Structure formats: structure tokens, C-alpha cells
MIZA-630112 format. One line per 2 residues: number of its first residue (from 0); their letters; for each residue y, z, x of C-alpha. Coordinates in nm, 2 decimals, always signed. Layout:
! MIZA-630112
NUM = a = Y,Z,X  ...
END
This chain:
! MIZA-630112
0 = mg = +7.24,-4.29,+4.53  +7.57,-4.18,+4.69
2 = pe = +7.64,-4.07,+5.05  +7.48,-3.76,+5.19
4 = sk = +7.63,-3.44,+5.05  +7.59,-3.09,+5.16
6 = nk = +7.39,-3.02,+4.85  +7.12,-3.28,+4.89
8 = ii = +6.95,-3.35,+5.23  +6.67,-3.53,+5.05
10 = el = +6.68,-3.70,+4.71  +6.41,-3.88,+4.52
12 = vr = +6.49,-4.06,+4.19  +6.21,-4.18,+3.96
14 = vt = +5.98,-4.27,+4.25  +5.65,-4.44,+4.19
16 = kl = +5.40,-4.57,+4.45  +5.12,-4.81,+4.36
18 = fd = +4.82,-4.89,+4.58  +4.60,-5.17,+4.45
20 = hr = +4.78,-5.14,+4.11  +4.70,-4.77,+4.09
22 = av = +4.98,-4.52,+4.07  +4.93,-4.25,+4.34
24 = vk = +5.26,-4.09,+4.24  +5.44,-4.15,+3.91
26 = di = +5.81,-4.13,+3.83  +5.88,-3.84,+4.07
28 = sf = +6.24,-3.70,+4.09  +6.36,-3.40,+4.30
30 = dv = +6.61,-3.31,+4.56  +6.61,-3.07,+4.86
32 = tp = +6.92,-2.87,+4.97  +6.99,-2.79,+5.33
34 = ge = +6.87,-2.46,+5.48  +6.57,-2.40,+5.26
36 = if = +6.19,-2.41,+5.29  +6.08,-2.66,+5.02
38 = gl = +5.72,-2.67,+4.92  +5.53,-2.97,+4.78
40 = ig = +5.22,-2.80,+4.64  +4.91,-2.92,+4.46
42 = ps = +4.54,-2.99,+4.52  +4.41,-3.26,+4.76
44 = gs = +4.48,-3.60,+4.61  +4.78,-3.49,+4.41
46 = gk = +5.02,-3.72,+4.60  +5.19,-3.48,+4.84
48 = tt = +5.12,-3.68,+5.16  +5.22,-4.01,+4.99
50 = lv = +5.56,-3.87,+4.91  +5.61,-3.74,+5.26
52 = lm = +5.52,-4.08,+5.40  +5.78,-4.24,+5.18
54 = mv = +6.04,-3.98,+5.30  +5.97,-4.06,+5.67
56 = gv = +5.97,-4.43,+5.61  +5.60,-4.51,+5.66
58 = ht = +5.57,-4.63,+5.30  +5.83,-4.78,+5.07
60 = pt = +5.84,-4.68,+4.70  +5.71,-4.94,+4.45
62 = rg = +5.98,-4.82,+4.21  +6.26,-4.57,+4.24
64 = qv = +6.48,-4.46,+4.53  +6.44,-4.22,+4.83
66 = sv = +6.73,-4.09,+5.04  +6.70,-3.87,+5.34
68 = lg = +7.01,-3.75,+5.53  +7.20,-3.99,+5.31
70 = tp = +7.00,-4.30,+5.41  +6.69,-4.49,+5.27
72 = pt = +6.41,-4.41,+5.52  +6.34,-4.78,+5.58
74 = rf = +6.70,-4.81,+5.72  +6.69,-4.50,+5.95
76 = st = +6.88,-4.55,+6.27  +6.77,-4.40,+6.60
78 = qi = +7.03,-4.13,+6.56  +6.90,-4.03,+6.22
80 = re = +6.54,-4.02,+6.34  +6.64,-3.79,+6.62
82 = ri = +6.75,-3.54,+6.36  +6.40,-3.53,+6.20
84 = gy = +6.07,-3.39,+6.30  +5.74,-3.49,+6.13
86 = mp = +5.39,-3.34,+6.16  +5.12,-3.55,+5.98
88 = qg = +4.78,-3.42,+5.89  +4.61,-3.64,+6.15
90 = ff = +4.63,-3.56,+6.52  +4.90,-3.76,+6.70
92 = ls = +4.90,-3.63,+7.06  +4.70,-3.74,+7.36
94 = pt = +4.36,-3.58,+7.39  +4.35,-3.65,+7.77
96 = lt = +4.67,-3.46,+7.85  +4.71,-3.09,+7.86
98 = pw = +4.93,-2.91,+7.61  +5.20,-2.87,+7.87
100 = en = +5.19,-3.24,+7.95  +5.19,-3.34,+7.59
102 = ls = +5.50,-3.13,+7.51  +5.67,-3.24,+7.83
104 = hi = +5.61,-3.61,+7.74  +5.75,-3.55,+7.38
106 = ag = +6.05,-3.36,+7.52  +6.12,-3.65,+7.76
108 = ly = +6.13,-3.90,+7.47  +6.41,-3.70,+7.32
110 = gm = +6.60,-3.70,+7.65  +6.56,-3.33,+7.74
112 = gw = +6.62,-3.24,+8.10  +6.36,-3.07,+8.32
114 = lg = +6.50,-2.72,+8.31  +6.58,-2.73,+7.94
116 = kr = +6.24,-2.86,+7.83  +6.06,-2.61,+8.06
118 = kv = +6.22,-2.32,+7.88  +6.15,-2.46,+7.53
120 = ih = +5.78,-2.55,+7.62  +5.72,-2.20,+7.75
122 = rl = +5.87,-2.04,+7.44  +5.68,-2.25,+7.19
124 = ls = +5.34,-2.23,+7.37  +5.38,-1.85,+7.40
126 = rl = +5.48,-1.80,+7.04  +5.20,-2.02,+6.90
128 = gl = +4.93,-1.86,+7.11  +4.87,-2.15,+7.34
130 = wd = +5.01,-2.03,+7.67  +4.68,-1.94,+7.82
132 = sr = +4.55,-2.29,+7.73  +4.85,-2.48,+7.86
134 = nk = +4.65,-2.65,+8.14  +4.33,-2.73,+7.95
136 = lt = +4.27,-3.08,+7.82  +4.39,-3.11,+7.47
138 = rd = +4.06,-3.26,+7.36  +3.89,-2.92,+7.46
140 = ls = +4.11,-2.72,+7.22  +3.99,-2.59,+6.89
142 = gg = +4.11,-2.75,+6.57  +4.35,-2.47,+6.50
144 = mm = +4.49,-2.49,+6.85  +4.55,-2.86,+6.81
146 = rr = +4.73,-2.79,+6.49  +4.96,-2.54,+6.66
148 = lq = +5.02,-2.78,+6.95  +5.13,-3.05,+6.70
150 = la = +5.37,-2.81,+6.54  +5.52,-2.73,+6.88
152 = av = +5.56,-3.10,+6.94  +5.75,-3.14,+6.61
154 = li = +5.98,-2.85,+6.68  +6.05,-2.92,+7.05
156 = hd = +6.38,-3.11,+6.99  +6.50,-2.85,+6.74
158 = pe = +6.52,-3.09,+6.44  +6.77,-3.05,+6.16
160 = la = +6.50,-3.15,+5.91  +6.12,-3.11,+5.96
162 = fi = +5.85,-3.26,+5.74  +5.53,-3.06,+5.80
164 = de = +5.21,-3.17,+5.62  +4.97,-2.87,+5.57
166 = pm = +5.11,-2.66,+5.86  +4.88,-2.37,+5.81
168 = ag = +4.55,-2.56,+5.81  +4.29,-2.39,+6.03
170 = ld = +4.51,-2.10,+6.14  +4.40,-1.73,+6.13
172 = pl = +4.62,-1.48,+5.94  +4.81,-1.36,+6.25
174 = lr = +4.90,-1.70,+6.37  +5.00,-1.81,+6.01
176 = ee = +5.24,-1.52,+6.01  +5.39,-1.63,+6.34
178 = vw = +5.43,-1.98,+6.21  +5.61,-1.84,+5.91
180 = ni = +5.83,-1.64,+6.14  +5.93,-1.96,+6.32
182 = ln = +5.99,-2.15,+5.99  +6.21,-1.87,+5.86
184 = em = +6.41,-1.86,+6.18  +6.47,-2.23,+6.14
186 = kn = +6.58,-2.18,+5.78  +6.82,-1.89,+5.89
188 = dg = +6.97,-2.13,+6.15  +7.05,-2.37,+5.86
190 = kt = +6.76,-2.61,+5.93  +6.55,-2.75,+5.64
192 = il = +6.17,-2.76,+5.62  +5.97,-2.97,+5.37
194 = mt = +5.61,-2.86,+5.38  +5.30,-2.96,+5.18
196 = th = +5.03,-2.71,+5.11  +4.75,-2.65,+4.87
198 = sm = +4.76,-2.28,+4.96  +4.92,-2.08,+4.69
200 = nd = +4.99,-1.79,+4.93  +5.20,-2.02,+5.14
202 = ae = +5.37,-2.18,+4.83  +5.48,-1.83,+4.72
204 = rc = +5.68,-1.80,+5.05  +5.89,-2.12,+5.00
206 = na = +6.24,-2.10,+4.86  +6.18,-2.39,+4.62
208 = lt = +5.87,-2.56,+4.49  +5.76,-2.88,+4.33
210 = ll = +5.41,-2.88,+4.18  +5.21,-3.19,+4.17
212 = sq = +4.88,-3.27,+3.99  +4.72,-3.62,+3.99
214 = gi = +5.05,-3.78,+4.11  +5.26,-3.62,+3.83
216 = li = +5.53,-3.37,+3.88  +5.44,-3.07,+3.67
218 = ar = +5.71,-2.82,+3.75  +6.00,-2.74,+3.98
220 = gt = +6.19,-2.43,+4.07  +6.17,-2.11,+4.27
222 = pg = +5.84,-1.92,+4.28  +6.00,-1.67,+4.04
224 = dl = +6.11,-1.95,+3.80  +5.76,-2.09,+3.79
226 = rr = +5.60,-1.75,+3.72  +5.83,-1.70,+3.43
228 = ra = +5.76,-2.05,+3.30  +5.38,-2.01,+3.33
230 = fg = +5.37,-1.67,+3.16  +5.66,-1.70,+2.93
232 = gd = +5.88,-1.43,+3.10  +5.86,-1.14,+3.34
234 = iv = +5.55,-0.91,+3.34  +5.56,-0.53,+3.34
236 = rl = +5.25,-0.35,+3.42  +5.18,+0.01,+3.30
238 = vp = +4.88,+0.22,+3.33  +4.92,+0.53,+3.10
240 = er = +4.66,+0.80,+3.07  +4.57,+0.67,+2.73
242 = vd = +4.65,+0.37,+2.50  +4.63,+0.44,+2.13
244 = ae = +4.81,+0.32,+1.82  +5.11,+0.55,+1.90
246 = vy = +5.14,+0.41,+2.25  +5.09,+0.05,+2.13
248 = dv = +5.36,+0.09,+1.87  +5.62,+0.23,+2.11
250 = lh = +5.56,-0.04,+2.37  +5.54,-0.32,+2.12
252 = rl = +5.87,-0.23,+1.97  +6.07,-0.23,+2.29
254 = pg = +6.35,-0.48,+2.30  +6.26,-0.80,+2.48
256 = vk = +5.88,-0.76,+2.46  +5.72,-1.10,+2.38
258 = qm = +5.35,-1.02,+2.43  +5.13,-0.72,+2.51
260 = ni = +4.78,-0.74,+2.67  +4.55,-0.46,+2.76
262 = fg = +4.29,-0.48,+3.03  +4.01,-0.23,+3.11
264 = gn = +4.11,+0.02,+2.84  +4.46,+0.13,+2.96
266 = dv = +4.59,-0.13,+3.20  +4.89,-0.27,+2.99
268 = rl = +5.07,-0.60,+3.07  +5.39,-0.67,+2.88
270 = vv = +5.55,-1.01,+2.89  +5.92,-0.94,+2.86
272 = en = +6.25,-1.12,+2.88  +6.38,-0.90,+3.17
274 = ae = +6.15,-0.66,+3.37  +6.44,-0.46,+3.51
276 = et = +6.57,-0.38,+3.17  +6.23,-0.32,+2.99
278 = lp = +6.05,-0.12,+3.26  +6.28,+0.20,+3.25
280 = qa = +6.28,+0.18,+2.87  +5.89,+0.17,+2.86
282 = ie = +5.87,+0.46,+3.10  +6.11,+0.67,+2.89
284 = gl = +5.93,+0.58,+2.57  +5.60,+0.70,+2.70
286 = rq = +5.76,+1.01,+2.86  +5.89,+1.11,+2.51
288 = lg = +5.53,+1.09,+2.39  +5.43,+1.33,+2.68
290 = it = +5.21,+1.06,+2.84  +5.15,+1.05,+3.22
292 = is = +5.18,+0.71,+3.38  +4.99,+0.63,+3.70
294 = ia = +5.13,+0.28,+3.75  +5.47,+0.14,+3.63
296 = er = +5.58,-0.18,+3.80  +5.70,-0.53,+3.77
298 = yq = +5.38,-0.73,+3.81  +5.36,-1.05,+4.01
300 = pp = +5.05,-1.25,+3.91  +4.87,-1.43,+4.19
302 = fe = +5.02,-1.77,+4.24  +4.68,-1.93,+4.18
304 = dv = +4.71,-1.81,+3.82  +5.06,-1.95,+3.79
306 = fe = +4.95,-2.29,+3.91  +4.64,-2.29,+3.69
308 = kl = +4.85,-2.21,+3.38  +5.11,-2.47,+3.46
310 = vr = +4.84,-2.74,+3.51  +4.67,-2.65,+3.19
312 = sd = +4.99,-2.64,+2.99  +5.08,-2.98,+3.13
END
């Protein structure tokens, strides 16, 4: 692989990893561009963590090449490591220190001065709902609080690239939203986040996705790309007052309609080439029949359905 370019902050080429002659990930290729939230998604055991461990230099690929910030992870210099943050699934901070002490220690490792690290620690603990617990022993925190403390430790030196393994595990909805606010702020500042998740709700909020199942790459693209691939196009949802042969004929003949399904009597889902073009045509066609429509929208199927369809088709 060539030197780091502005278009590829991470690049994997045909990566395979064997443990005891068993392939945990098989022939995986993808790249990550700067300034995006990139999601590795899939069920537990699909190979997400193994890929991350190769990208941070803990494991080496059995076959294939990995490049991060233009360098194979096994050859990272101290300067490159300082540009990276990594949050594993396992707990890595001291249970006998307080949250404040843990973060102060981590900040000191990165050479942050007393005043600078004090401001950053205060901000992170406050935003992640840990300020009131800053002087408790870390071992006395709940699992969700420990997870947030680890995230604060990863972000304290403002890394250019952050690897975050299951960042939302154990968080309630309000704190998940705050974590997403922090991740989006990083992205808007030009930082890059690679996160693993088995939560389809979190996957849907990433800019780009790679889907894994049993160590195999199933699909890559934006959430919208993967929806279109799973269902064969965009989906338009219409709920007219009635669905009869006349209505069916009008909708079925619209340009770009690939498939028509009806749920619960009059809940119509059209698979179309372009929802923005077909939706107004469908509304006008039903209006000419004198039919009232209670719902007319571009429909976004739950991402669980997208993943299930992609896995089954693979």
C-alpha cells in the first residue's frame, strides 16, 4: 500500500486472521476516509473486535495488509500512537483510583499540563454524567459509568483517529444521545471514528458501514446504500382509503415501480427506483381517482430488517 493519502486514513486489503488454523476474519477489504464515523457492524463473534485489534497493532494479519495513518500498525511510532485513541471492550483503567485520578493520570501520559488537563477532565466528566462521581473509587461505579469513564480516557488527548469497541454498551437513551453528540462534534472537527456495534440503531447513525457475519464481509456502503441493496430500491409507503383493482393498476403502472406489497388491507409499500420521483406521481395518480391518502412518505425500514435481508441473501 502507498503512503497515507487524504482519502484513506485506514486501509485493509484482503485481510485474513487465523487462530488455531480457524479463520476468524476472511479476506476482508475496506478503507476509511478522514472525517467520518465508520461502523463495523454485526452480531457477537462476527470478527469486529479482531479487525480492530489488527488496526491498533495488537494482532498481525495472517494474510493481507493493514495500513493506519499510512503505516502498518506493527510499525507505529510514538508520534503516530499519540494521534490515535482506542477503547477496548474490556475495562482498562485502575479500579482503585477515582474517575478524576484516572483521567489525570491518562492526561499526564500524553504530556498535558495541569491547567489544560483540569479543564478537559471537567468538561468530559460533566458531559458524560460523571461529575458527581468524580471522587468515588472507580470500582464502585456502575458498569455503564465505567464505560463512560473509558470513553473519556480515550478522548482526553483529542485524538485524530479513535477506535471505539461497542461504545454504547450499558448506556441509557439519554447518555447514548450525549455520546453521539460528542462523536458528531469530533466528526465535524475533521476527526475520524471507527466504532464497532451490534446495535442497528447506532449503525444507522454512522456515515459508512461495513457489515460482517461469521468473519465475512457481507456489504459496504452508507446506511441508505445498504437499504437500497437489501430491498432492491427505495420504498414508498402509501395508506389510501381503499385498495382495489383500480388503485392497484394505477400504482403498479407508475414508472420505476419494481414491486408492490400490501399490508393490513390498505398499507401499500412500493419498491421503486427513486422515491423522490415516484412519490408525487403516486399521490397525483390516486388524487385523480378521488381517493384520500392518510399517509404518503418515503419509508425507512428498521435497520434490523436491512441487516437480516443482507445476511440471508449472502
